[in-house]
Structure formats: C-alpha cells, structure tokens
FIMIMAR-223193 format. One line per field, with one value per residue (C-alpha): residue number from 1; x, y, z. Coordinates in steps of 0.05 Angstrom, whole numbers. Example, Ala and Ser with C-alpha at 12.3 -4.5 7.8 and 13.67 -1.06 7.14 Angstrom:
2
resi = (1 2)
u = (246 273)
v = (-90 -21)
w = (156 143)
***
This chain:
474
resi = (1 2 3 4 5 6 7 8 9 10 11 12 13 14 15 16 17 18 19 20 21 22 23 24 25 26 27 28 29 30 31 32 33 34 35 36 37 38 39 40 41 42 43 44 45 46 47 48 49 50 51 52 53 54 55 56 57 58 59 60 61 62 63 64 65 66 67 68 69 70 71 72 73 74 75 76 77 78 79 80 81 82 83 84 85 86 87 88 89 90 91 92 93 94 95 96 97 98 99 100 101 102 103 104 105 106 107 108 109 110 111 112 113 114 115 116 117 118 119 120 121 122 123 124 125 126 127 128 129 130 131 132 133 134 135 136 137 138 139 140 141 142 143 144 145 146 147 148 149 150 151 152 153 154 155 156 157 158 159 160 161 162 163 164 165 166 167 168 169 170 171 172 173 174 175 176 177 178 179 180 181 182 183 184 185 186 187 188 189 190 191 192 193 194 195 196 197 198 199 200 201 202 203 204 205 206 207 208 209 210 211 212 213 214 215 216 217 218 219 220 221 222 223 224 225 226 227 228 229 230 231 232 233 234 235 236 237 238 239 240 241 242 243 244 245 246 247 248 249 250 251 252 253 254 255 256 257 258 259 260 261 262 263 264 265 266 267 268 269 270 271 272 273 274 275 276 277 278 279 280 281 282 283 284 285 286 287 288 289 290 291 292 293 294 295 296 297 298 299 300 301 302 303 304 305 306 307 308 309 310 311 312 313 314 315 316 317 318 319 320 321 322 323 324 325 326 327 328 329 330 331 332 333 334 335 336 337 338 339 340 341 342 343 344 345 346 347 348 349 350 351 352 353 354 355 356 357 358 359 360 361 362 363 364 365 366 367 368 369 370 371 372 373 374 375 376 377 378 379 380 381 382 383 384 385 386 387 388 389 390 391 392 393 394 395 396 397 398 399 400 401 402 403 404 405 406 407 408 409 410 411 412 413 414 415 416 417 418 419 420 421 422 423 424 425 426 427 428 429 430 431 432 433 434 435 436 437 438 439 440 441 442 443 444 445 446 447 448 449 450 451 452 453 454 455 456 457 458 459 460 461 462 463 464 465 466 467 468 469 470 471 472 473 474)
u = (319 343 317 325 368 322 247 198 124 82 7 -4 -52 -100 -82 -130 -99 -29 -48 -82 -21 23 -17 -17 55 124 95 62 128 164 116 127 202 201 160 201 262 228 216 265 259 258 247 265 338 356 427 447 442 371 387 377 443 503 475 506 470 451 402 363 347 289 280 208 197 121 80 117 183 195 251 255 273 321 362 337 346 309 339 286 234 270 261 187 170 97 85 18 23 -18 -9 -59 -68 -23 27 -24 -10 -31 -79 -92 -152 -162 -105 -36 33 105 140 216 252 263 328 397 435 508 549 579 635 682 621 591 522 467 440 400 445 398 429 491 512 487 526 588 563 544 604 575 506 471 417 362 317 280 228 153 90 16 -23 -27 -67 -26 -56 -54 15 43 15 45 115 112 76 74 -2 -38 -99 -64 -74 -8 56 103 173 202 154 178 250 242 200 257 317 291 320 392 375 326 315 291 239 266 225 222 186 203 141 121 71 18 21 29 -29 -59 -36 -4 -23 42 80 28 40 -16 -31 31 24 20 92 118 85 129 139 128 166 125 150 135 138 163 180 152 95 108 182 201 164 135 187 163 173 244 275 269 195 184 220 174 113 136 151 81 49 90 67 -6 2 38 -20 -68 -26 -21 -96 -94 -36 -15 -36 24 -4 -3 66 92 58 88 158 144 137 210 229 195 235 300 279 273 347 368 319 333 406 388 342 389 439 480 537 542 598 581 612 564 504 525 537 465 438 399 409 385 311 307 342 328 268 295 366 345 309 370 416 367 364 440 436 380 417 480 439 414 348 340 296 286 239 245 190 195 140 99 129 62 81 24 39 99 148 208 187 158 211 265 245 239 307 338 305 333 397 445 416 417 489 508 477 517 582 571 556 616 665 639 649 574 556 584 532 476 429 400 340 308 245 174 110 115 147 116 95 134 71 17 -45 -46 -52 -55 -54 -2 53 51 87 83 74 21 29 65 66 106 172 205 276 305 374 411 474 515 493 524 496 537 568 580 533 469 425 364 333 268 248 271 217 217 148 164 218 248 316 326 253 227 162 166 159 228 256 226 256 324 320 306 362 413 392 403 330 297 228 205 223 205 131 75 13 -50 -121 -108 -42 31 41 103 123 123 53 70 145 194 263 327 354 426 448 447 485 560)
v = (2448 2516 2576 2647 2695 2754 2748 2779 2782 2765 2761 2687 2652 2604 2530 2510 2560 2536 2463 2482 2521 2464 2414 2453 2473 2454 2419 2364 2350 2350 2299 2254 2259 2247 2183 2157 2161 2127 2059 2030 1958 1905 1847 1776 1762 1834 1858 1907 1965 1946 1910 1837 1831 1876 1934 1959 2026 2069 2115 2122 2177 2156 2197 2187 2207 2208 2198 2139 2157 2118 2066 2063 2137 2141 2080 2021 2036 1994 1999 1951 2006 2049 1993 1986 2060 2073 2001 1978 1945 1882 1836 1803 1772 1790 1823 1873 1946 1968 2022 1997 2020 2028 2024 2030 2039 2026 2090 2098 2140 2212 2212 2187 2141 2133 2081 2121 2110 2051 2007 2026 2038 2058 2127 2179 2235 2286 2266 2309 2308 2240 2203 2224 2183 2117 2080 2095 2071 2004 2003 1952 1936 1876 1908 1903 1923 1904 1968 2017 2069 2125 2125 2050 2044 2100 2066 2000 2028 2071 2025 1955 1957 1979 2002 2047 2047 2012 2043 2075 2051 2106 2088 2016 2038 2085 2033 1984 2030 2089 2159 2181 2252 2264 2335 2317 2271 2204 2204 2269 2279 2335 2337 2381 2437 2391 2324 2260 2217 2188 2247 2242 2168 2156 2172 2149 2113 2065 2018 2041 2091 2162 2179 2138 2180 2220 2293 2334 2400 2450 2463 2538 2587 2566 2491 2483 2526 2563 2545 2610 2646 2715 2771 2801 2736 2727 2659 2675 2690 2626 2587 2616 2599 2527 2522 2548 2501 2443 2458 2458 2394 2360 2378 2350 2287 2275 2266 2218 2170 2124 2170 2159 2204 2263 2246 2244 2310 2341 2321 2342 2415 2411 2377 2431 2483 2446 2438 2513 2517 2461 2461 2532 2513 2451 2491 2549 2544 2605 2562 2523 2545 2579 2520 2473 2516 2519 2444 2431 2485 2520 2588 2566 2571 2502 2463 2507 2470 2400 2423 2453 2388 2346 2392 2392 2316 2314 2363 2323 2256 2290 2311 2240 2236 2163 2165 2224 2219 2270 2279 2300 2302 2298 2244 2221 2234 2207 2260 2300 2256 2290 2357 2332 2282 2327 2384 2339 2307 2376 2393 2332 2314 2364 2360 2283 2281 2333 2292 2230 2269 2308 2246 2211 2267 2272 2196 2187 2149 2084 2079 2121 2083 2124 2094 2126 2102 2119 2079 2041 2043 2060 2022 2014 2035 2088 2109 2165 2231 2304 2286 2232 2280 2279 2215 2191 2127 2096 2062 1996 1955 1898 1936 1994 2018 2040 2052 2050 2083 2073 2034 1967 1964 1940 2003 2005 1948 1939 1883 1851 1864 1875 1843 1872 1926 1942 1914 1866 1848 1782 1775 1777 1799 1815 1842 1909 1871 1841 1911 1930 1868 1885 1957 1933 1881 1934 1972 1911 1891 1825 1833 1767 1789 1862 1856 1891 1858 1888 1864 1795 1779 1800 1844 1861 1909 1856 1833 1759 1753 1767 1753 1793 1812 1790 1811 1885 1877 1884)
w = (1454 1428 1466 1439 1478 1465 1472 1423 1432 1371 1360 1358 1309 1342 1346 1290 1242 1258 1245 1179 1155 1176 1136 1071 1064 1088 1149 1109 1074 1141 1169 1109 1117 1192 1186 1128 1172 1231 1200 1150 1128 1182 1136 1154 1135 1123 1133 1189 1140 1121 1055 1038 1003 988 946 882 887 947 911 846 797 752 688 664 591 596 533 503 467 404 412 336 332 392 410 368 293 242 171 147 156 104 53 71 80 62 41 67 134 144 203 249 316 374 327 301 315 383 359 288 249 175 126 157 128 149 171 169 220 199 239 225 272 291 328 384 435 441 453 385 415 367 381 343 318 350 417 406 479 503 449 488 547 515 545 614 594 587 533 543 484 512 558 546 583 579 568 509 547 578 649 659 626 670 732 708 700 763 811 781 778 715 754 804 879 895 923 873 860 903 959 958 959 1018 1054 1045 1058 1098 1090 1092 1115 1171 1146 1076 1045 1021 957 916 849 799 754 697 709 681 718 679 657 720 762 830 836 797 861 911 977 957 1014 1052 1108 1081 1099 1039 985 938 953 889 882 843 772 776 833 901 898 968 996 1062 1058 1091 1148 1135 1131 1197 1236 1263 1278 1352 1345 1305 1358 1411 1369 1363 1437 1455 1405 1433 1503 1481 1442 1500 1546 1494 1487 1562 1564 1505 1516 1460 1403 1358 1303 1351 1375 1304 1287 1349 1327 1255 1276 1298 1232 1192 1230 1212 1140 1134 1147 1098 1040 1014 1006 966 920 908 851 870 896 831 784 719 683 717 701 628 626 648 601 656 623 554 538 505 561 622 651 646 661 727 745 730 769 827 824 833 891 925 922 948 1009 1021 984 967 904 856 797 741 689 616 565 523 479 449 376 334 282 259 297 267 294 360 380 352 398 459 447 444 511 549 512 544 615 617 591 642 698 679 671 735 777 747 762 833 841 853 790 815 871 839 793 735 699 637 601 581 593 527 458 391 329 263 226 227 189 139 176 153 79 89 106 182 197 268 308 354 421 427 490 459 451 486 497 563 590 656 680 743 804 784 713 654 624 549 532 492 518 484 416 379 313 246 245 320 332 388 438 417 452 527 531 600 628 665 731 719 709 777 810 780 804 875 869 851 913 956 962 947 917 946 1017 1012 1025 1062 1093 1063 1048 1076 1042 1036 975 936 880 825 846 845 835 780 753 759 690 702 632 651 717 716)
***
C-alpha cells in the first residue's frame, strides 16, 4: 500500500461523516464498480472468458431515443400515406390506432427520403450526416412491443418487463461478463437533465445485488459528485485519511468476522481513491483533437449536448466500460412533427454519425455493438389538432424501426418490413424480447443460460425465452 513520504496533519472528520460522504458521491460509484468486477458470470457451460459461445461484440453502446421516434418519418418511408393524406382513417380491432379517439386521418410524412450508400438504404434527408454511414448500419423494421404508455414501454425496452423492477439490459450484460476495468463502473448511463419516463428504474439492478445498477453521470455540473477532494487536501493527506479509516474499519471487522458487506466497503475506499486518478482523464476532452471535437459537434449549440455524450461514450468503452446507454429526447411528437422531429434529428444526426465513423477508424466498431431505438413507433394517422394544421402521430406498439452497427451485425442491410402504411410489422416480425436475446447472443451470452435465482425461480432477461434474430447477424 502506498505511504506518503511527507506527513501532513489534518483535522479529521468523524467516522460517521466519512461514511456519509462516501455514500453520496464518488464512493457509491466506486463500490458499484468494485463489486461488478468481483463476480462475472459463472454459468453452467460458460467459456473460460465468461461467455457461453464466441462473442461477436465485447461491449455495447445503446442509444435510447426516448419518447417514441416515428419510423415512418426516419427510416421506413410510406409513399402510400401521401396518396391517403387527410383521408379519414377507419380501422377496427387489433389494427386500430393505439390511441384512437374521435375522427382520425391519414398523415403523410413532411420529410423527403433518399436511398443512400451502396446498400440503397431508405433514410430521411434530414439525416445529412448519418446517410453517409448507412453501409455500416443494419436497419431493422420488424420490431414490436406491447405497451403504448411511455413508462411501461421504456421499462419493456430497457429491462424486458413492462412493470419495472427487473434488472436493466446493462445490468444483465455486466452480470454476465463482468467489468474490463476495475477502476470504472461496468454499466454507465448518460441521461438527459430530466430523466426518462419511469426514472432511474430504466437502469436499475432490479433483483440483482445493488452493484449491477447503472451509474448515471449527471448531465449538468460535475458528472460525478465529490470526484475531486477539496483544494486544501493534498494526495498525501487523503492517503493518510484512508489509512486511518482502514485501520478503524479493520478493527470493527475483526469483531464481526464474515461481514462481506463491510469487507467490500473497506476495499471500495481504495477503489474510490484510484478512480480519482482515472475518471477525470476520461471525462476531460482536452486531449481530443480539434478535428474530433468538430466531428462530434461539441462546439455547436444544436449538437453540443448529444455530441458530448457520444464522444464520452466512445471514451468510456475505450477505457473498458462494458455497457453505455446514451439518452436523447423528447421524441413524443403528437403535434408539429415536422418541427419537433426535425429539430431532434438535427441534434443527434452529426454526433451519431461521428460515433460510427470514429469507432470505425479506431478499429473498434467491429467488436462494439451500437443499438439505436425508442420505446415504440408511431401511427400512420392522427386526429385533427390545432385547427388541423399541426400534423403529428400517436403511439404505436405494433411497429417500430431500430438499427444496429458493428458488433457482428449485418452492415449495409435492411431487415424486416411494416405494412404499406407503417401500421404494423409484417415481415421478419419479432417481439422486443427477441431483440434482447439477439443482443446478448452477439455479446456471447445465451439468454436461456444467463439466469438468476429470485423469488423461487430462475429468471432471465427475456422473461420466458426468446429467439435470436439471425437475419441481422453477419
């Protein structure tokens, strides 16, 4: 253990104050990271590296467009809607609009589309930068979910359970694979200032031990509280403080053998000390070239927020973070979809394209899986709003578009299809649980064997099993 060469005396806070400060700032993150690294998957039949089969991806960046982006206005054009624009919409039964009430009308997309790249992928022309990347992307139009309410749909996409309370995707991944860097959390979340519908339960540990929960970095201010010690505390003084605290805790532990929680907390003080040396370097962009900063748009007001998140996601996975989730929103465009979606597309277009290009040029895209989706799609129809001039769309659980890049997915392909008006997935249609199973599969994990005993039975991400979507795997 490191000992300072020069000793400095410092007025010491009492033990209770130290523990409280530890639990509210960097220390709580350190404890999470430490315990994630302690216990990777030991499932029956797992390979020496902790996977069930050879992985195609080592890590995942999940771009969550919260609010429900419209597939019809982004990656799944429907010319038929132009022919039916403002015709009265009348269908019944299971095909009825998700939030239908009163008279409703077909709504055409206000955007134009182009077939981009050698693959000829359909993409809205508002994506000026992302259209350059379509040959590295796999567009999937066959996904569907069950809920049209934002909180339950967000839970469904993020945890596999519409009602919350279960571990998030990132929690399952870190439970299965552990962490690649003992000095950083394995599951990091980059939320908006306002949390998504359903709040932090979207990155919860659920019934897992607490160490598997996602670690959110604050969108404004210091990303991590108490990351740095006060200015008047030198590294030598901090080292002395930790040594004194360790001696007190060791004495306490010796009288209570077998208390693993206390043992882990004891070690986590040391981890927090190490994190203070590594985390600031991850969060600082001063070593990035001006070209890179411009590529992500971090200096432009429209793209700065999401650009910084995408750049930080790249830096985190470079340092060994296993699962990074990046949030954008709010895509809930019931009205004025041209203005609302148009603005949101401009905010994420350049940063997402930069992330794909940057990972590719660093030779990281091949084993980094990027996933991008919302919690559901949107309807081909809507009611009359704001005098009939504010065209938008309602929630649609029966059809949604998502895309993948890297990590063993089929680059330059479009898989699946919705019907002629975009109301329902009809070709290569798969429930969101199959998307989850496929994500785990690409990371070398078998959903049927990655389980956790809770409440009297073994539980898994898919709830009761699912199917790998082979069509999207290269």
